C-alpha positions as CSV (number, residue, x, y, z in Angstrom):
1,M,-17.1,15.8,5.7
2,T,-13.5,14.5,6.1
3,K,-14.8,11.0,7.0
4,K,-16.6,10.9,3.6
5,V,-13.4,12.0,1.9
6,F,-11.3,9.3,3.6
7,N,-14.0,6.7,3.0
8,G,-14.1,7.7,-0.7
9,I,-10.3,7.4,-1.0
10,D,-10.4,4.0,0.7
11,Y,-13.3,2.9,-1.6
12,I,-11.4,3.9,-4.7
13,L,-8.2,2.2,-3.5
14,R,-10.1,-1.1,-2.7
15,L,-11.7,-0.9,-6.2
16,I,-8.3,-0.5,-7.9
17,I,-6.9,-3.4,-5.8
18,S,-9.9,-5.6,-6.7
19,V,-9.5,-4.8,-10.5
20,L,-5.8,-5.4,-10.3
21,L,-6.3,-8.8,-8.5
22,L,-8.9,-9.8,-11.0
23,L,-6.7,-8.9,-14.0
24,M,-3.6,-10.5,-12.4
25,T,-5.5,-13.7,-11.8
26,A,-6.9,-13.8,-15.4
27,V,-3.5,-13.1,-16.9
28,I,-1.8,-15.8,-14.8
29,F,-4.5,-18.3,-15.7
30,Y,-4.1,-17.3,-19.4
31,Q,-0.3,-17.8,-19.1
32,V,-0.7,-21.2,-17.5
33,I,-3.2,-22.4,-20.2
34,L,-0.9,-21.0,-22.9
35,R,2.2,-22.7,-21.5
36,Y,0.8,-26.1,-20.5
37,V,-2.0,-26.7,-23.1
38,F,-0.5,-24.9,-26.2
39,Q,3.3,-25.2,-25.2
40,G,3.7,-21.5,-25.8
41,S,4.2,-18.5,-23.7
42,N,4.2,-14.7,-24.0
43,V,6.7,-12.2,-22.6
44,W,4.3,-9.8,-21.0
45,A,2.1,-11.9,-18.7
46,E,4.6,-12.5,-16.0
47,E,5.7,-8.9,-16.0
48,F,2.1,-7.7,-15.8
49,A,1.4,-10.0,-12.9
50,R,4.5,-8.7,-11.1
51,Y,3.7,-5.1,-11.6
52,A,0.1,-5.6,-10.6
53,F,1.2,-7.4,-7.5
54,I,3.5,-4.6,-6.5
55,W,0.7,-2.0,-6.9
56,V,-1.7,-4.3,-4.9
57,V,0.8,-4.6,-2.1
58,M,1.5,-0.8,-1.9
59,L,-2.2,0.2,-2.1
60,G,-3.3,-2.6,0.1
61,S,-0.8,-1.5,2.7
62,A,-2.5,1.8,2.8
63,C,-5.9,0.2,3.3
64,A,-4.4,-2.0,6.0
65,V,-3.1,1.0,7.9
66,R,-6.5,2.6,7.9
67,R,-8.0,-0.6,9.4
68,Y,-5.2,-1.1,12.0
69,K,-4.4,-4.4,10.3
70,H,-0.6,-4.3,10.1
71,I,1.4,-6.8,12.0
72,R,2.1,-5.6,15.6
73,I,3.8,-7.0,18.6
74,D,1.3,-6.3,21.3
75,F,2.5,-8.3,24.3
76,L,4.5,-5.4,25.7
77,V,2.1,-2.6,24.8
78,D,-0.8,-4.5,26.3
79,R,1.0,-4.6,29.7
80,M,1.6,-0.8,29.7
81,S,-0.5,1.7,31.6
82,P,-3.0,3.6,29.4
83,K,-0.9,6.8,29.6
84,L,2.3,5.0,28.5
85,R,0.4,3.1,25.8
86,Y,-0.9,6.4,24.5
87,V,2.6,7.8,24.3
88,V,4.1,4.7,22.7
89,E,1.3,4.6,20.1
90,L,1.7,8.3,19.3
91,V,5.5,8.0,18.9
92,T,5.0,4.8,16.8
93,Y,2.7,6.7,14.4
94,L,5.1,9.6,14.2
95,I,8.0,7.3,13.4
96,M,5.9,5.6,10.7
97,I,5.2,9.0,9.1
98,A,8.9,9.9,9.1
99,M,9.8,6.5,7.5
100,L,7.0,6.9,5.0
101,L,8.2,10.4,4.1
102,L,11.6,9.0,3.4
103,L,10.1,6.2,1.3
104,T,8.0,8.8,-0.6
105,Y,11.0,11.0,-1.3
106,Y,13.3,8.2,-2.4
107,G,10.5,6.4,-4.2
108,F,9.9,9.5,-6.4
109,A,13.6,9.8,-7.0
110,I,14.0,6.2,-8.2
111,A,10.7,6.5,-10.2
112,N,12.1,9.6,-11.9
113,Q,15.4,7.9,-12.6
114,T,13.8,4.9,-14.2
115,M,11.1,6.7,-16.2
116,G,13.2,6.5,-19.4
117,Q,13.8,2.7,-19.1
118,L,11.4,0.4,-20.8
119,S,10.4,-2.9,-19.4
120,S,11.3,-5.9,-21.6
121,G,7.9,-7.6,-21.8
122,M,5.3,-4.8,-22.0
123,H,7.5,-2.0,-23.2
124,I,6.2,0.5,-20.7
125,S,8.3,2.7,-18.4
126,K,9.8,1.0,-15.4
127,G,9.1,4.2,-13.6
128,F,5.4,3.2,-13.6
129,M,6.2,0.3,-11.3
130,Y,8.4,2.3,-9.0
131,T,5.8,5.0,-8.8
132,S,3.8,2.6,-6.7
133,I,6.2,3.1,-3.8
134,P,5.6,6.8,-3.2
135,V,1.9,6.6,-4.1
136,G,1.3,3.8,-1.6
137,S,3.4,5.7,1.0
138,L,1.5,8.9,0.5
139,F,-1.8,7.1,1.0
140,M,-0.4,5.5,4.2
141,I,0.6,8.9,5.4
142,I,-2.9,10.2,4.7
143,F,-4.5,7.4,6.7
144,I,-2.1,7.7,9.6
145,I,-2.9,11.4,9.8
146,E,-6.6,10.4,9.9
147,I,-5.8,8.0,12.8
148,L,-3.8,10.7,14.6
149,V,-6.6,13.2,14.3
150,N,-9.3,10.7,15.3
151,D,-7.5,8.9,18.1
152,F,-5.1,11.5,19.5
153,I,-6.6,14.9,18.8
154,L,-10.4,14.3,18.8
155,K,-10.1,11.2,20.9
156,K,-13.1,9.6,19.3
157,G,-11.6,6.2,19.8
158,S,-11.0,3.6,17.1
159,T,-10.9,0.0,16.3
160,G,-7.2,0.0,17.0
161,K,-5.4,-0.4,20.2
162,V,-5.1,3.2,21.3
């Protein structure tokens, strides 16, 4: 049951990322054509691409966590005994959760502070962009909890290095 829920969340995130990447590509292409063919430009295209990119990075980071695809320095961990590796991996995930909780807290704080400010190009709340930080962090926490349950509590194994 929980695997279906996590798979569903992951599917929705990947769908959102795909749509944002498609829109970002189309808007940038539109901006390039407008600028170099028609010698004009618009004020919202660059801003939209920037906001979409930020959301893609934050949501994509959550998907990467679930697939054990973040950058790691393995040369020391690979030389450890299985017991020590287990402890190091567990502590690493717990530190990640602590850092992501801080990122979530301060991300919501800055999003709340900037909710009243409008962006210059699209005239939407800047808080919308900053909301990507706590949202992405929360999804990363959810997927790390899934990893902890599967790899450390249930010991089902994973595609990761545990």
